[in-house]
C-alpha positions, 0 to 999 in steps of 0.5 A: 313437051318442050321448055326453053329459058335464058337467064337474061328473062328471069333477071329483074334489079335489086331494090338493095338498100340504096333505092329504098327512102322512107315512104318508098312502097311497092305493090306487086305479085312474087312471080319466081323464088331465088336463092342467093348466097345471102339467102331467099329472094324474090321476083315480084311484078309491081302493080305499075312499072318501078324507076330502077337507075332511072329505068322503069322495070316490070319486074324487080327483086327483093332480097336480104333486107334485114329489116325486110326479113324482120318484118316478114317475120313479124308478119307471122311468115318466114317466106313469101311463096309465089302468087303471094300479093306484097304491099312494102314499104320503107317506114325509115331508117335505125342506125345499126352497129355496123356503121350503116343504117338499117331500113324498116319496112311495113309489110302486108302479104295476102295469099290465096289458097292456091299459092304454091 
């Protein structure tokens, strides 16, 4: 067997803090997990193409946003798995002591017994 791949094939734009507005939501399936300098990140294939910087994207990445990680932990999960179906909605913002606002989220994760 032979496997090939390119970095460009796995690249998906990050949905950073500037992307999120109250009511913005992503519904999709986790297709890859990877680590960055800031922690675990997830490539999501949304049910509908997501507009990022004016471009329709078939995959996006979600990572180390504090509010996302807090919502994930509040759901009882420490991390997502490949195959998880994610519903992620920005519910607003909270000021922080670092001089910027933290995006807050509502999260739902559906995991089949075959998710890895």
